[in-house]
N, C-alpha and C positions, 0 to 999 in steps of 0.2 A: 523530539520533533515528528512529527507525521510526515514524510513526503512520496507521494507518488508520482510515478512517471507514466504520461498513456500516451496514444498516438496510433495509428494506424498501424494494422499488422505487415512487419517489413520497413516500418519506418526506423528501429535503430532504438526504439524504448527499452529495450532489453541489454542491449549493449552500456548504451547512457546509463542507465540504473548502476549495471556492475560496476563500471567507470566509478560513478558517484561512491557509490558503496566501498568499494578501494581504496579510494581517496581520504572517505573518513575515518575507514578502518585504520590507515597509517598516521592519522594523527594523533590515535590513542582513544577517540571516543567510541563507548560502546553503541554496537550497532546490530539492530535486528532487520534481514533482509526477508522480504516474502515474496513468493512467486502467487501473483494471484493469476495469471495468466495460466488457460487451460491448454493451449501449447508451453508446454513447463520445458522452460531453457534457462531459468535463471542461474541454476545448480552449474550447469557446462559453462556458465558465461564467467561463474565465478572459478572453474577451473577444475571441478568434479568432472571424473571419467563417464561412461554410460551408465557402468555397472552402480555406482555412488550416487547418481543422479536418480536411478530410477529405483533406489533404496531409501530414499525420502519418504519420510510417512505423509500420508496425506490428512491432513487436517478434517480434510472432508469425511474422511474415514472415523474420526476421534471427534464428531461433533458430538453426541452424547455425552463424553468426559467433559468435552468443554462447558456445557449448557451447567452442567454439574457443578463443576468446580467453579465457574461463576455466579451461580445462583447463590450460594453462600448460603446463609439463614434469612435471606429477605424474604419478610412473609408475603408479600403480595404478588409471588413465585411460587405456588404451592408443589410445583414437580419441575422438574428440567424439561419433559415433554411438551411441558406449554409455553414453553420458550420458542421465540423466532430470531431468524436473524438483525431484526430491528430492535431486540428487546434491550432496554436502558437498565441502569444500573438503580439503583437504590440503597435505602438503608438496611447493612447486613448484606450485600449483595460484596464477592471478591472481585479485588481489583486487579490489574495486573502492571507489573512494571518492569523496565527493561533490562535492569541489570540483575533482578532476583532469579532464583530458581523455585519452582514450582511445578504442578504433576501437567499443565498445559506445556509446558517447555521441554517437559521432558518424556512426554507423547508426541511432540510435534514439531521439536527444533533438533537440527544438527549442528554441532559446532565444525565450522571451516575455516582451516586455515587459510591465510595470505599473507604469505610472507612471515615476518616476525609477529605480525597482529590476526586476529579471528573474530568471526563472526558468528551469531548463531541463523540458520537459514531455516526459516518455514515455508510450506510450498502447500497451496489449494490442493494440490494433485491434478491427474488428470482423468478425463471420462475412462473409464474402464468399458469392457464388450457388456456388461450385465447393464449401464447405465443407459446406453442409445436405447433411442426410442420410447423409454420409460423416466427418465429424467431431466431436470434442467439445471445446464451450467449454473446457474443463479446459486442453487440450493448447497452447491460447494463453496463456493465463493463467499455463499454467510457464514461461513466459520470467520474467514477473517475478518469481516464485518463486526462480529460478535466481539472478537478478541478486541479491534479497534476502539467498540462503546464501553469497554472497560480497561481503557489502556489511561494508566497517568504516566506523563512522562515529561523531563524537561528538558531546558536548555541545549545541553550537552549530549543530549541523548539520540537516538535516532533511531525509527523504524523507516525504512523506505522500501514501498511496495511498486514490484513492478505489476500494471496494473494490465486487465484481459484489453483486447484489441479494440479500436473505437470507441464507442458509447455506451457500452453494456453499465458501467457503473453507476446510470441513470436510472437502472431499474428499482433500483431502490437509495436511499441516502448515501450509499457509500461516497460520493462523491465530494460532500462536506466534511470528510472526518478528519482531511488534510490541512497542516498549517501550508503548506506551496503545492501548487501543482506543476509538476513542469512536463509539458507537451512537446513532443520530440516530433519536429516535422518536416521533411523533406521539401525542397523548393519545386514542388509541382502542383498541379491544380487539385487534384487528390491527395496530396500530403496535407494541404491546409484546409481542408475539408472540415476533417475531425476538429481543428483549432476554431473553425467559424461554430460546428456544435457546441463544441464543450463551452464555449465563450458566450451565446446564447442562454445558454442550461444555467450556466453558474451565475450567471450576471445577479440574477434576485436573489443569490443565497452569500453573495460576498465571498465567494469562493478564490481564492490567491490563486492568479494563473498567470507563467509564464512560457515562452515557447522559445525553447532551446532547436534552431535548426541545424541539421544532419544533412552530410552527404553535400555539404557545400563545396562546388569546385572553380566558383570563382566571382566577379563581379556582378555576374547579371545574375546568377543564384541569388546571391544577397540584395540586391535590389529587389528580386520578387517576393521574399519572403520580408523584408520593410515596408513594400507597400500592400501586401497582405495583412501584418501582424500589429503593423505600426510599434506604437510604443511598448506593447507585448513582450516584441523582439529581443531577447537576454542576452543571448550568446550564438555564435555558430560553432560548430564542429566538421571538422573535413578530415578528410581519408589519415588513416591511421597504420603504418606500417608495425607497430606495436600489439594493435588488435586484430592484426594480420595473422602477426607470429602467433597469439594464444591461439586464434580459432584453428589452426594447424596442429597444437596442441606442443609447440617451442616458444613455452614462455618465457621471456624474460624478467628481471625485476621493475615490482611498476615504477619505480625512480626510474626508469628510461621510459616511459612515455613519454611522447615528443611535448615538448614546452610550451608550446601553444592551446596544444586541448588539456596540460596540466593546469595551464593556468584559465582554460574554460571550466575547469571543474572546482577551482578556486572561484570563481565568480556564482556559481551554483551554491558554492557550501556560504557564501556570503550572505546571497540573496536570504537561503533558508532560513542563517541564524538571523537575519534582522526581521523574518515573520513573527518570531516570537515576540516581539515586543508588542504586537497587534492583536494578540492572543483575546479572545472575550470566552472563558468559560461557560458563559451563564448562555450564549447564544450558541456555544457548541452543544450544550445541554438542551436549550430549546429547539434545536434544530433535529436531535435526535428524536425529543418527541413528537415531533412534528412528523417525520417518516415514519416514526412505528406505529403511530395512530393510523397514517395513511395507509400502511399496510396491513395492519388489522382490518381495516375494514373492508379494503378491496377482496383478502384474500385469507389471512391468519385466523381470524376468529371462526371461517367455516375450517378451516384445517385443522385447527384443535379442537375447535368445540368447546371455547371458552371465551370472555371476554377481555381481549386483551388490554384495553385501556386502562382494566385494574391494574396492571403490572406498572403505570407511572406514578412514582413517588413524588408530587406534587412540591417539596420541601427539599429535595436533594438535587444539589448541584455538582456536579462533576469538576474537580479542578486539583491543580498539582501536588495539593498538600493533602489530598481527600486519605482520610483513614480505612480500610477493612478490616475486618473479620480475619484471624490469620487460620490454616486448617488445623483443622484436630492433630 
């Protein structure tokens, strides 16, 4: 299951995504956590110190390796250099699975211990000094999108992505890659503005969207979110002494998280799990191709110097049991 946490900067989406990751790991499910935000904070929220967080490999820096591995023996893709972030898989492409070992995870993922459990953590990577003024952040987050395009995952397997703030994921088709999107909103006008924007963009693509109210302090805050989000409001989360202690570097066992917040995480889990029954792999693949052709026409063909429409395999449908060639 592919789950996105989105929201405006400062809404608490990184905190909520880290709590959800901890919850899933505590139940024994395999989890890949992905920090796709330019302001790289997910590692710290999962308990890494500054040195450990800074040492995380940047997916953007390994984009050539990622492309070369995923290309596999796909005859429609003559070189890794011709792949862009939206390139879809086809016959001969290598696919990713959550619990396997592969060169992409070896290069880009690190194991993070969470009590008695562990997750794999991957990070897009922050801007470097050499990026300033010459690079677009979407070129970095494109590594995440490319991996999601080639991922086959099952019901009790999770990829949880802490997305870049605001609505930047609409710069490509990445917002359609998820089984469920949890939008974290504060009970303020700015807090719900990103929700309205997401709702409008996602409507035509059948993107499942639920609102998680954060920093809710009383009945007036709850009423505000209900008025603004209606039935999309799934659950609300209030102050957490557990989170505050963790942020101070004084963590206690995850089982000590407040009961109401633990129940909120259970609601998120049940909602994400229920989305499995609504999976439509044909539509998922069709949307992938749609955005690839759109990106190819708008900038990809000019950048690569090839007709990227030729990368589309019209007979290929990504699905849970899809097979792929293994590395030599």
